[in-house]
N, C-alpha and C positions, 0 to 999 in steps of 0.2 A: 170366742164362739158366741153366735147370736143366740139368746135364749127367747123363744117366742112368748109374746104376752107379758114379758118383763115390764115394758113400759105401762101397759094397762094395769098390772098389779100395782105398781108404784102410784099411779094415779088414784087408784081406789084406796090405797092406804092412806094418802095425803087427805083425800076427801073425807075419810072416816075419822081421821085425826082432827080435822076441822070441826065436824059435827060434834065429836066429844069434848072438844075444848069448852063448849058452852055448858056442859054437864059436869064440870069439874067441881071440887070442893074450893072453898075460899082460900085455902092454902096452896093452890095450884101454882103460884108463882115461886113457891120455894124450890130450890135446886134439888134435882134427884140425887140419891146418895151416889158416890163414885164407886165403880167397881174396878178393882185392880186389874191391870192387864196381865194375861197369862204370861209367866215366866217360861220361856223355852227350856226343855229339858237339858241339863248338862250332864246327865248320866250317860257314859258311854255305851254305845250298843254292844261293843265287845270289850271283854276283860283284858284282852292282850292282842299284839300283833298276829300271834300264833292262831288265836281263836279267830281272827279277822280272816287270816288266810285259809283256814280250814273251811270256814262257812262259805267263802267265795268259790274254793275249789269244788266243794260239794254241789254248789248251786250251778256252777258251771258244768260239771259232769252230768248232772241231772238234765240240763238243757241239752248236752250232746246226746244223751240216751234218748231223750224224745226225738231229736233231729234224725238219729240213725233208725228209729222205728219207723219214721215217715219214709225214709229212704228204702228201708226192707220192703215197704208196702207200695213202692214205685211212685211216690209223691202223693198218696192218698191220705186224706185227713190232716192237712198241715196245721190244723188248729191245734194239734196236741202240744206245739211249743208255746201257745198263748200263756200258759200258767208258769212259764219260766223265763219270759223275756218281755222287754218293753216293746210298745208298738212299732217302733223302728226296726228292731232286730225281727220281730215277727213278720213284718212285711217283707224283709229280705229272705228270710226262711221259706216263706210262701212262694216267693219268685224262684227259688231254687226248686222246691217241690214241683212247680209247674214245668220247669225245664226238664226235670227228671221223667215226669209223666208223659211230656211231650216227646221224649226221646224213646219212650216205651222200655226204659231201663229200671233197674232196681240195684240197691246197694246190699252187700252182704258183709257180715262181721260188725264189729262195735269199735268206736273210737274211745281209746283210754287217756287219760291224762297221766303221763308217765313222771312228770315232775311240775312243781309251781313254786312260784317265790313272789313275796309281796312287794309291790311297788309303793303303794300308798294307802293310808286310811284318811278319808276327809269326812268330818262329822260337822254338820251345820244344825245345831238343835238336836232334834230327833232323827234327822235324815243323815244317812250315811252312804258314801260311795267308797268302794273298796276296789283297787285297781291291782290286778296280779299279772304276772307272766306265766303262761301255761304252756307246756309242751304236749302237743296232742300226738299220740301214738297211733299211726294208721296202718301198722303192719298187718293187722288182721281185716282190714277194710278192702273191699273190691266194689267195683261197679260194673254190671254186666247189661248188655242189651237183652231183647227178648229171645235172641237165639243162643244166649249163654255166653257170648263173647266179652271179654274184659274190655273195658273201655279206658282202664288206667294206662297211663304212659308207663312203660316198664323203667323208665329211668326216675320215676317219682321217688322223692325222699320218704321215708317212713315216718320221721319225726319232724313236725312243724311247729314252730314257735308262734304264740299269739300273746297280744296284750288285751287283757279282758276286764271289763269294769262291769260291777253289780252294784245296784243301789236298792235302797228300802229303808224301813225304820226299825226293823228287827231281824235277827238271824233267820225267823220263819218266813219272812215275806221279802227276801231279796230276789231281784230279777236281774238277768244279763241285759246290760244297756249298751254294751258295745263288745266286739270281738274282731279284732283287726290283726292281720299277719304282722308279725314283728320281724323286722329284718336283723335285729340284733342276735337273736337266737341263742343267748347264752343259756338259758334255761334248759335247752336240750342238749348242751354240752358240745355245741359247734361254734 
């Protein structure tokens, strides 16, 4: 990312350093004290795999609830998912909201997670990525046009498996980083 004025600020800092160099004490040639480099946290974000699974599942359910609310309102105010997802996922949700709005349709009912299982927990320092398999239950979800006609294919399956990754630095700041259809489907029992 380009930061405006960065070159100007660097030039000013160098000039100021040069001016101050003439005003230093006679011991200016002494080496500055060394400061230790910070050690990355090795404390696990989660106390167990069960804790990581629960946190990831809760985060994904909150995201789905926000997405459902946008659908209930016909695609209005898609920024409601911003607090639950990374920019890439938010962008995809906004595109879906636009399609819903353009179709003058809205959703009814709520998506539930009927089952989830842990795939992996990857912690690098204080950053963690938790990947889970989630079974979305769409049995109560319908999408209707402005005349009230259902737009859902009657042959739709009510249980759909996803592989979901959430990332963050603590249980309280996890964001959905990806949610992709999972062909394995085992978490849904098929």
